[in-house]
Backbone as XML, in Angstrom:
<?xml version="1.0"?>
<chain id="A" units="angstrom">
  <residue number="1" name="UNK">
    <atom name="N" x="98.364" y="92.310" z="104.611"/>
    <atom name="CA" x="97.806" y="93.641" z="104.756"/>
    <atom name="C" x="98.914" y="94.673" z="104.538"/>
  </residue>
  <residue number="2" name="UNK">
    <atom name="N" x="98.538" y="95.730" z="103.850"/>
    <atom name="CA" x="99.485" y="96.798" z="103.549"/>
    <atom name="C" x="99.208" y="97.998" z="104.461"/>
  </residue>
  <residue number="3" name="UNK">
    <atom name="N" x="100.267" y="98.575" z="105.009"/>
    <atom name="CA" x="100.149" y="99.763" z="105.853"/>
    <atom name="C" x="100.928" y="100.903" z="105.210"/>
  </residue>
  <residue number="4" name="UNK">
    <atom name="N" x="100.238" y="102.020" z="105.004"/>
    <atom name="CA" x="100.880" y="103.214" z="104.442"/>
    <atom name="C" x="100.844" y="104.305" z="105.498"/>
  </residue>
  <residue number="5" name="UNK">
    <atom name="N" x="102.010" y="104.851" z="105.810"/>
    <atom name="CA" x="102.115" y="105.931" z="106.792"/>
    <atom name="C" x="102.710" y="107.134" z="106.095"/>
  </residue>
  <residue number="6" name="UNK">
    <atom name="N" x="102.004" y="108.247" z="106.157"/>
    <atom name="CA" x="102.470" y="109.465" z="105.504"/>
    <atom name="C" x="102.542" y="110.588" z="106.532"/>
  </residue>
  <residue number="7" name="UNK">
    <atom name="N" x="103.729" y="111.136" z="106.702"/>
    <atom name="CA" x="103.933" y="112.293" z="107.573"/>
    <atom name="C" x="103.936" y="113.530" z="106.681"/>
  </residue>
  <residue number="8" name="UNK">
    <atom name="N" x="103.013" y="114.430" z="106.918"/>
    <atom name="CA" x="102.852" y="115.601" z="106.065"/>
    <atom name="C" x="103.620" y="116.772" z="106.659"/>
  </residue>
  <residue number="9" name="UNK">
    <atom name="N" x="104.605" y="117.272" z="105.926"/>
    <atom name="CA" x="105.433" y="118.426" z="106.279"/>
    <atom name="C" x="106.341" y="118.201" z="107.484"/>
  </residue>
  <residue number="10" name="UNK">
    <atom name="N" x="106.673" y="116.950" z="107.774"/>
    <atom name="CA" x="107.682" y="116.646" z="108.791"/>
    <atom name="C" x="108.154" y="115.217" z="108.577"/>
  </residue>
  <residue number="11" name="UNK">
    <atom name="N" x="109.257" y="114.870" z="109.209"/>
    <atom name="CA" x="109.831" y="113.530" z="109.102"/>
    <atom name="C" x="109.440" y="112.725" z="110.343"/>
  </residue>
  <residue number="12" name="UNK">
    <atom name="N" x="108.719" y="111.637" z="110.146"/>
    <atom name="CA" x="108.308" y="110.789" z="111.266"/>
    <atom name="C" x="109.498" y="109.955" z="111.737"/>
  </residue>
  <residue number="13" name="UNK">
    <atom name="N" x="109.645" y="109.827" z="113.035"/>
    <atom name="CA" x="110.728" y="109.008" z="113.579"/>
    <atom name="C" x="110.408" y="107.528" z="113.372"/>
  </residue>
  <residue number="14" name="UNK">
    <atom name="N" x="111.450" y="106.713" z="113.367"/>
    <atom name="CA" x="111.250" y="105.272" z="113.212"/>
    <atom name="C" x="110.461" y="104.713" z="114.392"/>
  </residue>
  <residue number="15" name="UNK">
    <atom name="N" x="110.656" y="105.290" z="115.568"/>
    <atom name="CA" x="109.921" y="104.851" z="116.760"/>
    <atom name="C" x="108.420" y="105.076" z="116.577"/>
  </residue>
  <residue number="16" name="UNK">
    <atom name="N" x="108.029" y="106.219" z="116.019"/>
    <atom name="CA" x="106.613" y="106.510" z="115.766"/>
    <atom name="C" x="106.056" y="105.561" z="114.713"/>
  </residue>
  <residue number="17" name="UNK">
    <atom name="N" x="106.799" y="105.324" z="113.651"/>
    <atom name="CA" x="106.356" y="104.409" z="112.596"/>
    <atom name="C" x="106.165" y="103.002" z="113.164"/>
  </residue>
  <residue number="18" name="UNK">
    <atom name="N" x="107.100" y="102.536" z="113.975"/>
    <atom name="CA" x="106.999" y="101.211" z="114.602"/>
    <atom name="C" x="105.768" y="101.132" z="115.506"/>
  </residue>
  <residue number="19" name="UNK">
    <atom name="N" x="105.517" y="102.199" z="116.266"/>
    <atom name="CA" x="104.357" y="102.247" z="117.161"/>
    <atom name="C" x="103.070" y="102.091" z="116.357"/>
  </residue>
  <residue number="20" name="UNK">
    <atom name="N" x="102.954" y="102.847" z="115.260"/>
    <atom name="CA" x="101.740" y="102.803" z="114.435"/>
    <atom name="C" x="101.568" y="101.422" z="113.810"/>
  </residue>
  <residue number="21" name="UNK">
    <atom name="N" x="102.647" y="100.851" z="113.280"/>
    <atom name="CA" x="102.563" y="99.526" z="112.667"/>
    <atom name="C" x="102.152" y="98.459" z="113.679"/>
  </residue>
  <residue number="22" name="UNK">
    <atom name="N" x="102.640" y="98.577" z="114.895"/>
    <atom name="CA" x="102.279" y="97.630" z="115.956"/>
    <atom name="C" x="100.789" y="97.727" z="116.283"/>
  </residue>
  <residue number="23" name="UNK">
    <atom name="N" x="100.278" y="98.943" z="116.380"/>
    <atom name="CA" x="98.859" y="99.146" z="116.688"/>
    <atom name="C" x="97.967" y="98.645" z="115.549"/>
  </residue>
  <residue number="24" name="UNK">
    <atom name="N" x="98.365" y="98.902" z="114.312"/>
    <atom name="CA" x="97.592" y="98.443" z="113.157"/>
    <atom name="C" x="97.603" y="96.912" z="113.095"/>
  </residue>
  <residue number="25" name="UNK">
    <atom name="N" x="98.740" y="96.297" z="113.410"/>
    <atom name="CA" x="98.830" y="94.838" z="113.406"/>
    <atom name="C" x="97.881" y="94.231" z="114.435"/>
  </residue>
  <residue number="26" name="UNK">
    <atom name="N" x="97.775" y="94.838" z="115.601"/>
    <atom name="CA" x="96.835" y="94.361" z="116.621"/>
    <atom name="C" x="95.406" y="94.462" z="116.116"/>
  </residue>
  <residue number="27" name="UNK">
    <atom name="N" x="95.100" y="95.570" z="115.453"/>
    <atom name="CA" x="93.757" y="95.770" z="114.903"/>
    <atom name="C" x="93.475" y="94.720" z="113.825"/>
  </residue>
  <residue number="28" name="UNK">
    <atom name="N" x="94.454" y="94.409" z="113.009"/>
    <atom name="CA" x="94.284" y="93.422" z="111.939"/>
    <atom name="C" x="94.072" y="92.017" z="112.496"/>
  </residue>
  <residue number="29" name="UNK">
    <atom name="N" x="94.653" y="91.717" z="113.637"/>
    <atom name="CA" x="94.426" y="90.405" z="114.259"/>
    <atom name="C" x="92.979" y="90.270" z="114.717"/>
  </residue>
  <residue number="30" name="UNK">
    <atom name="N" x="92.390" y="91.373" z="115.180"/>
    <atom name="CA" x="90.995" y="91.336" z="115.618"/>
    <atom name="C" x="90.040" y="91.244" z="114.436"/>
  </residue>
  <residue number="31" name="UNK">
    <atom name="N" x="90.426" y="91.843" z="113.313"/>
    <atom name="CA" x="89.584" y="91.850" z="112.122"/>
    <atom name="C" x="90.431" y="91.482" z="110.912"/>
  </residue>
  <residue number="32" name="UNK">
    <atom name="N" x="90.562" y="90.186" z="110.624"/>
    <atom name="CA" x="91.456" y="89.746" z="109.558"/>
    <atom name="C" x="91.018" y="90.167" z="108.150"/>
  </residue>
  <residue number="33" name="UNK">
    <atom name="N" x="89.821" y="90.706" z="107.985"/>
    <atom name="CA" x="89.348" y="91.122" z="106.666"/>
    <atom name="C" x="90.010" y="92.418" z="106.183"/>
  </residue>
  <residue number="34" name="UNK">
    <atom name="N" x="90.741" y="93.101" z="107.044"/>
    <atom name="CA" x="91.377" y="94.367" z="106.675"/>
    <atom name="C" x="92.424" y="94.111" z="105.601"/>
  </residue>
  <residue number="35" name="UNK">
    <atom name="N" x="92.330" y="94.876" z="104.500"/>
    <atom name="CA" x="93.293" y="94.696" z="103.414"/>
    <atom name="C" x="94.339" y="95.800" z="103.378"/>
  </residue>
  <residue number="36" name="UNK">
    <atom name="N" x="93.980" y="96.999" z="103.860"/>
    <atom name="CA" x="94.912" y="98.118" z="103.786"/>
    <atom name="C" x="94.614" y="99.106" z="104.915"/>
  </residue>
  <residue number="37" name="UNK">
    <atom name="N" x="95.678" y="99.716" z="105.407"/>
    <atom name="CA" x="95.551" y="100.775" z="106.407"/>
    <atom name="C" x="96.393" y="101.954" z="105.951"/>
  </residue>
  <residue number="38" name="UNK">
    <atom name="N" x="95.797" y="103.132" z="105.943"/>
    <atom name="CA" x="96.510" y="104.353" z="105.568"/>
    <atom name="C" x="96.426" y="105.325" z="106.734"/>
  </residue>
  <residue number="39" name="UNK">
    <atom name="N" x="97.571" y="105.841" z="107.148"/>
    <atom name="CA" x="97.631" y="106.762" z="108.283"/>
    <atom name="C" x="98.340" y="108.026" z="107.827"/>
  </residue>
  <residue number="40" name="UNK">
    <atom name="N" x="97.658" y="109.163" z="107.954"/>
    <atom name="CA" x="98.248" y="110.461" z="107.648"/>
    <atom name="C" x="98.498" y="111.204" z="108.945"/>
  </residue>
  <residue number="41" name="UNK">
    <atom name="N" x="99.716" y="111.684" z="109.125"/>
    <atom name="CA" x="100.105" y="112.422" z="110.324"/>
    <atom name="C" x="100.353" y="113.873" z="109.924"/>
  </residue>
  <residue number="42" name="UNK">
    <atom name="N" x="99.822" y="114.783" z="110.716"/>
    <atom name="CA" x="99.979" y="116.197" z="110.388"/>
    <atom name="C" x="100.085" y="117.010" z="111.685"/>
  </residue>
  <residue number="43" name="UNK">
    <atom name="N" x="100.979" y="118.012" z="111.671"/>
    <atom name="CA" x="101.067" y="118.964" z="112.771"/>
    <atom name="C" x="100.201" y="120.152" z="112.386"/>
  </residue>
  <residue number="44" name="UNK">
    <atom name="N" x="99.178" y="120.400" z="113.202"/>
    <atom name="CA" x="98.224" y="121.471" z="112.922"/>
    <atom name="C" x="98.812" y="122.796" z="113.376"/>
  </residue>
  <residue number="45" name="UNK">
    <atom name="N" x="98.692" y="123.810" z="112.546"/>
    <atom name="CA" x="99.145" y="125.160" z="112.908"/>
    <atom name="C" x="97.968" y="125.911" z="113.490"/>
  </residue>
  <residue number="46" name="UNK">
    <atom name="N" x="98.108" y="126.821" z="114.367"/>
    <atom name="CA" x="99.332" y="127.246" z="115.042"/>
    <atom name="C" x="99.735" y="126.252" z="116.134"/>
  </residue>
  <residue number="47" name="UNK">
    <atom name="N" x="100.925" y="126.439" z="116.642"/>
    <atom name="CA" x="101.441" y="125.554" z="117.689"/>
    <atom name="C" x="100.636" y="125.751" z="118.970"/>
  </residue>
  <residue number="48" name="UNK">
    <atom name="N" x="99.704" y="124.856" z="119.194"/>
    <atom name="CA" x="98.881" y="124.903" z="120.396"/>
    <atom name="C" x="99.043" y="123.584" z="121.140"/>
  </residue>
  <residue number="49" name="UNK">
    <atom name="N" x="98.275" y="123.442" z="122.200"/>
    <atom name="CA" x="98.353" y="122.238" z="123.019"/>
    <atom name="C" x="97.968" y="120.995" z="122.210"/>
  </residue>
  <residue number="50" name="UNK">
    <atom name="N" x="96.813" y="121.028" z="121.570"/>
    <atom name="CA" x="96.339" y="119.891" z="120.784"/>
    <atom name="C" x="96.644" y="120.154" z="119.312"/>
  </residue>
  <residue number="51" name="UNK">
    <atom name="N" x="97.832" y="119.780" z="118.855"/>
    <atom name="CA" x="98.198" y="120.119" z="117.485"/>
    <atom name="C" x="98.693" y="118.929" z="116.663"/>
  </residue>
  <residue number="52" name="UNK">
    <atom name="N" x="98.491" y="117.713" z="117.124"/>
    <atom name="CA" x="98.903" y="116.524" z="116.374"/>
    <atom name="C" x="97.643" y="115.840" z="115.846"/>
  </residue>
  <residue number="53" name="UNK">
    <atom name="N" x="97.503" y="115.795" z="114.517"/>
    <atom name="CA" x="96.311" y="115.223" z="113.890"/>
    <atom name="C" x="96.657" y="113.917" z="113.189"/>
  </residue>
  <residue number="54" name="UNK">
    <atom name="N" x="95.807" y="112.918" z="113.391"/>
    <atom name="CA" x="95.948" y="111.624" z="112.741"/>
    <atom name="C" x="94.653" y="111.329" z="111.992"/>
  </residue>
  <residue number="55" name="UNK">
    <atom name="N" x="94.792" y="111.017" z="110.698"/>
    <atom name="CA" x="93.660" y="110.559" z="109.900"/>
    <atom name="C" x="93.957" y="109.117" z="109.521"/>
  </residue>
  <residue number="56" name="UNK">
    <atom name="N" x="93.117" y="108.202" z="110.006"/>
    <atom name="CA" x="93.338" y="106.775" z="109.780"/>
    <atom name="C" x="92.217" y="106.232" z="108.911"/>
  </residue>
  <residue number="57" name="UNK">
    <atom name="N" x="92.587" y="105.560" z="107.833"/>
    <atom name="CA" x="91.612" y="104.948" z="106.923"/>
    <atom name="C" x="91.911" y="103.455" z="106.852"/>
  </residue>
  <residue number="58" name="UNK">
    <atom name="N" x="90.920" y="102.642" z="107.210"/>
    <atom name="CA" x="91.036" y="101.193" z="107.182"/>
    <atom name="C" x="90.158" y="100.673" z="106.050"/>
  </residue>
  <residue number="59" name="UNK">
    <atom name="N" x="90.749" y="99.908" z="105.136"/>
    <atom name="CA" x="90.020" y="99.379" z="103.986"/>
    <atom name="C" x="89.719" y="97.900" z="104.187"/>
  </residue>
  <residue number="60" name="UNK">
    <atom name="N" x="88.449" y="97.560" z="103.957"/>
    <atom name="CA" x="88.004" y="96.177" z="104.001"/>
    <atom name="C" x="87.339" y="95.894" z="102.652"/>
  </residue>
  <residue number="61" name="UNK">
    <atom name="N" x="87.769" y="94.865" z="101.940"/>
    <atom name="CA" x="87.182" y="94.583" z="100.627"/>
    <atom name="C" x="85.671" y="94.359" z="100.705"/>
  </residue>
  <residue number="62" name="UNK">
    <atom name="N" x="84.961" y="94.869" z="99.702"/>
    <atom name="CA" x="83.515" y="94.714" z="99.562"/>
    <atom name="C" x="82.726" y="95.445" z="100.644"/>
  </residue>
  <residue number="63" name="UNK">
    <atom name="N" x="83.388" y="96.322" z="101.379"/>
    <atom name="CA" x="82.738" y="97.112" z="102.428"/>
    <atom name="C" x="83.302" y="98.523" z="102.333"/>
  </residue>
  <residue number="64" name="UNK">
    <atom name="N" x="82.584" y="99.491" z="102.873"/>
    <atom name="CA" x="83.094" y="100.863" z="102.886"/>
    <atom name="C" x="84.374" y="100.945" z="103.712"/>
  </residue>
  <residue number="65" name="UNK">
    <atom name="N" x="85.158" y="101.994" z="103.442"/>
    <atom name="CA" x="86.337" y="102.255" z="104.256"/>
    <atom name="C" x="85.900" y="102.825" z="105.600"/>
  </residue>
  <residue number="66" name="UNK">
    <atom name="N" x="86.689" y="102.560" z="106.618"/>
    <atom name="CA" x="86.428" y="103.102" z="107.947"/>
    <atom name="C" x="87.457" y="104.191" z="108.205"/>
  </residue>
  <residue number="67" name="UNK">
    <atom name="N" x="86.984" y="105.370" z="108.604"/>
    <atom name="CA" x="87.860" y="106.525" z="108.755"/>
    <atom name="C" x="87.665" y="107.132" z="110.137"/>
  </residue>
  <residue number="68" name="UNK">
    <atom name="N" x="88.779" y="107.538" z="110.731"/>
    <atom name="CA" x="88.740" y="108.263" z="112.003"/>
    <atom name="C" x="89.783" y="109.368" z="111.950"/>
  </residue>
  <residue number="69" name="UNK">
    <atom name="N" x="89.386" y="110.553" z="112.377"/>
    <atom name="CA" x="90.292" y="111.695" z="112.464"/>
    <atom name="C" x="90.342" y="112.129" z="113.921"/>
  </residue>
  <residue number="70" name="UNK">
    <atom name="N" x="91.515" y="112.152" z="114.492"/>
    <atom name="CA" x="91.671" y="112.517" z="115.900"/>
    <atom name="C" x="92.815" y="113.500" z="116.068"/>
  </residue>
  <residue number="71" name="UNK">
    <atom name="N" x="92.664" y="114.405" z="117.036"/>
    <atom name="CA" x="93.685" y="115.398" z="117.368"/>
    <atom name="C" x="94.021" y="115.240" z="118.848"/>
  </residue>
  <residue number="72" name="UNK">
    <atom name="N" x="95.322" y="115.267" z="119.165"/>
    <atom name="CA" x="95.752" y="115.091" z="120.553"/>
    <atom name="C" x="97.091" y="115.800" z="120.767"/>
  </residue>
  <residue number="73" name="UNK">
    <atom name="N" x="97.625" y="115.676" z="121.986"/>
    <atom name="CA" x="98.917" y="116.286" z="122.323"/>
    <atom name="C" x="100.087" y="115.577" z="121.648"/>
  </residue>
  <residue number="74" name="UNK">
    <atom name="N" x="99.962" y="114.259" z="121.476"/>
    <atom name="CA" x="101.033" y="113.481" z="120.842"/>
    <atom name="C" x="100.427" y="112.623" z="119.734"/>
  </residue>
  <residue number="75" name="UNK">
    <atom name="N" x="101.274" y="112.221" z="118.791"/>
    <atom name="CA" x="100.796" y="111.350" z="117.722"/>
    <atom name="C" x="100.385" y="109.991" z="118.275"/>
  </residue>
  <residue number="76" name="UNK">
    <atom name="N" x="101.106" y="109.500" z="119.267"/>
    <atom name="CA" x="100.770" y="108.203" z="119.856"/>
    <atom name="C" x="99.371" y="108.218" z="120.458"/>
  </residue>
  <residue number="77" name="UNK">
    <atom name="N" x="99.059" y="109.278" z="121.172"/>
    <atom name="CA" x="97.734" y="109.413" z="121.777"/>
    <atom name="C" x="96.657" y="109.510" z="120.699"/>
  </residue>
  <residue number="78" name="UNK">
    <atom name="N" x="96.919" y="110.265" z="119.646"/>
    <atom name="CA" x="95.958" y="110.412" z="118.555"/>
    <atom name="C" x="95.737" y="109.084" z="117.825"/>
  </residue>
  <residue number="79" name="UNK">
    <atom name="N" x="96.801" y="108.297" z="117.644"/>
    <atom name="CA" x="96.668" y="106.976" z="117.018"/>
    <atom name="C" x="95.805" y="106.075" z="117.888"/>
  </residue>
  <residue number="80" name="UNK">
    <atom name="N" x="96.040" y="106.073" z="119.192"/>
    <atom name="CA" x="95.227" y="105.265" z="120.110"/>
    <atom name="C" x="93.758" y="105.661" z="120.031"/>
  </residue>
  <residue number="81" name="UNK">
    <atom name="N" x="93.481" y="106.968" z="119.990"/>
    <atom name="CA" x="92.105" y="107.452" z="119.905"/>
    <atom name="C" x="91.461" y="107.048" z="118.583"/>
  </residue>
  <residue number="82" name="UNK">
    <atom name="N" x="92.211" y="107.128" z="117.495"/>
    <atom name="CA" x="91.675" y="106.757" z="116.183"/>
    <atom name="C" x="91.346" y="105.259" z="116.131"/>
  </residue>
  <residue number="83" name="UNK">
    <atom name="N" x="92.223" y="104.446" z="116.668"/>
    <atom name="CA" x="91.964" y="103.002" z="116.687"/>
    <atom name="C" x="90.759" y="102.694" z="117.570"/>
  </residue>
  <residue number="84" name="UNK">
    <atom name="N" x="90.646" y="103.396" z="118.688"/>
    <atom name="CA" x="89.493" y="103.200" z="119.564"/>
    <atom name="C" x="88.199" y="103.597" z="118.862"/>
  </residue>
  <residue number="85" name="UNK">
    <atom name="N" x="88.258" y="104.550" z="117.947"/>
    <atom name="CA" x="87.068" y="104.965" z="117.204"/>
    <atom name="C" x="86.738" y="103.987" z="116.076"/>
  </residue>
  <residue number="86" name="UNK">
    <atom name="N" x="87.737" y="103.359" z="115.488"/>
    <atom name="CA" x="87.507" y="102.443" z="114.367"/>
    <atom name="C" x="87.071" y="101.051" z="114.839"/>
  </residue>
  <residue number="87" name="UNK">
    <atom name="N" x="87.551" y="100.608" z="115.999"/>
    <atom name="CA" x="87.214" y="99.266" z="116.481"/>
    <atom name="C" x="85.713" y="99.007" z="116.539"/>
  </residue>
  <residue number="88" name="UNK">
    <atom name="N" x="84.892" y="99.925" z="117.104"/>
    <atom name="CA" x="83.445" y="99.661" z="117.126"/>
    <atom name="C" x="82.833" y="99.598" z="115.722"/>
  </residue>
  <residue number="89" name="UNK">
    <atom name="N" x="83.366" y="100.380" z="114.790"/>
    <atom name="CA" x="82.871" y="100.341" z="113.411"/>
    <atom name="C" x="83.121" y="98.964" z="112.802"/>
  </residue>
  <residue number="90" name="UNK">
    <atom name="N" x="84.307" y="98.407" z="113.043"/>
    <atom name="CA" x="84.629" y="97.079" z="112.534"/>
    <atom name="C" x="83.759" y="96.010" z="113.184"/>
  </residue>
  <residue number="91" name="UNK">
    <atom name="N" x="83.483" y="96.163" z="114.476"/>
    <atom name="CA" x="82.622" y="95.202" z="115.181"/>
    <atom name="C" x="81.204" y="95.224" z="114.608"/>
  </residue>
  <residue number="92" name="UNK">
    <atom name="N" x="80.678" y="96.414" z="114.341"/>
    <atom name="CA" x="79.340" y="96.525" z="113.750"/>
    <atom name="C" x="79.294" y="95.855" z="112.391"/>
  </residue>
  <residue number="93" name="UNK">
    <atom name="N" x="80.330" y="96.056" z="111.593"/>
    <atom name="CA" x="80.381" y="95.439" z="110.265"/>
    <atom name="C" x="80.444" y="93.917" z="110.383"/>
  </residue>
  <residue number="94" name="UNK">
    <atom name="N" x="81.176" y="93.428" z="111.363"/>
    <atom name="CA" x="81.305" y="91.984" z="111.574"/>
    <atom name="C" x="79.951" y="91.403" z="111.992"/>
  </residue>
  <residue number="95" name="UNK">
    <atom name="N" x="79.207" y="92.152" z="112.823"/>
    <atom name="CA" x="77.906" y="91.684" z="113.295"/>
    <atom name="C" x="76.870" y="91.633" z="112.178"/>
  </residue>
  <residue number="96" name="UNK">
    <atom name="N" x="76.996" y="92.502" z="111.178"/>
    <atom name="CA" x="76.040" y="92.556" z="110.084"/>
    <atom name="C" x="76.188" y="91.392" z="109.111"/>
  </residue>
  <residue number="97" name="UNK">
    <atom name="N" x="77.324" y="90.738" z="109.107"/>
    <atom name="CA" x="77.546" y="89.643" z="108.145"/>
    <atom name="C" x="76.789" y="88.398" z="108.539"/>
  </residue>
</chain>
């Protein structure tokens, strides 16, 4: 599985990249059909409390992509929320097979 992480208009720390890769790997263990994961990180302007946006796209061959967009105080929290939103979508797809 390939993981693409893109930080838009800022430099992501290695700690954040490692955190995201670890979370995606856990998700891939639950659903081995995942072929690609793309994560876009963006700081939303203006500087407010909830200004960290994560757009996560999970690709499964022969099925639609699963997408979740979440905004939170930290990127880690937004990644957790996005994964929590995608997990039920993957479960539904697994049940339909």
